[in-house]
C-alpha positions as CSV (number, residue, x, y, z in Angstrom):
1,M,8.4,15.8,-4.5
2,E,12.1,16.6,-4.7
3,E,14.3,16.3,-7.7
4,S,18.1,15.6,-7.4
5,N,20.3,14.8,-10.4
6,G,17.3,14.0,-12.5
7,V,15.8,11.6,-9.9
8,V,12.4,12.5,-8.6
9,R,11.8,11.4,-5.0
10,H,8.6,11.6,-3.1
11,R,8.7,13.0,0.4
12,Y,6.7,10.9,2.8
13,T,5.6,12.2,6.2
14,P,4.3,10.6,9.3
15,H,0.9,11.7,8.2
16,S,1.0,9.7,4.9
17,C,2.4,6.7,6.7
18,R,-0.5,6.8,9.1
19,H,-2.9,6.8,6.2
20,T,-1.1,3.8,4.7
21,F,-1.1,1.9,8.0
22,A,-4.8,2.7,8.7
23,T,-5.8,1.5,5.2
24,L,-3.8,-1.7,5.8
25,L,-5.8,-2.2,8.9
26,K,-9.0,-1.9,7.1
27,D,-9.5,-5.7,6.7
28,V,-8.0,-6.8,9.9
29,P,-10.7,-8.5,12.2
30,A,-10.1,-6.3,15.2
31,P,-12.3,-3.7,17.1
32,D,-12.1,-0.2,15.8
33,K,-11.0,1.1,19.2
34,D,-7.9,-1.1,19.0
35,K,-7.2,0.2,15.4
36,L,-7.6,3.8,16.6
37,R,-5.2,3.2,19.4
38,L,-2.6,2.0,16.9
39,I,-2.9,5.0,14.7
40,G,-3.0,7.5,17.6
41,R,-6.6,8.6,17.1
42,T,-9.8,8.5,19.3
43,S,-12.5,9.3,16.7
44,A,-14.1,6.5,14.6
45,E,-14.8,9.2,12.0
46,M,-11.0,9.8,11.7
47,L,-10.5,6.1,11.2
48,R,-12.9,6.1,8.2
49,H,-11.1,9.3,6.9
50,Y,-7.7,7.6,7.1
51,Q,-9.0,4.3,5.5
52,D,-10.7,6.1,2.6
53,V,-7.9,5.3,0.1
54,D,-8.3,3.4,-3.2
55,V,-6.1,0.4,-3.6
56,D,-4.2,1.7,-6.6
57,S,-3.1,4.8,-4.5
58,L,-2.0,2.6,-1.7
59,R,0.0,0.4,-4.0
60,R,1.9,3.4,-5.4
61,I,2.7,4.5,-1.8
62,T,3.8,1.2,-0.5
63,D,5.8,0.4,-3.7
64,A,7.7,3.8,-3.3
65,L,8.7,3.0,0.3
């Protein structure tokens, strides 16, 4: 988080965007190998890791973007 002139801004990284994108893909009816290719990973375990986000946290992230 950064604060400038009393305004708090969250700093988002490519890593946090990857988490958000992977979570949005959770309900997409596509093979895991295709989802992994989209997020730049090869391990199904990593896909589960990236998709392990609760809906309220995801909403806060996407609303802030």
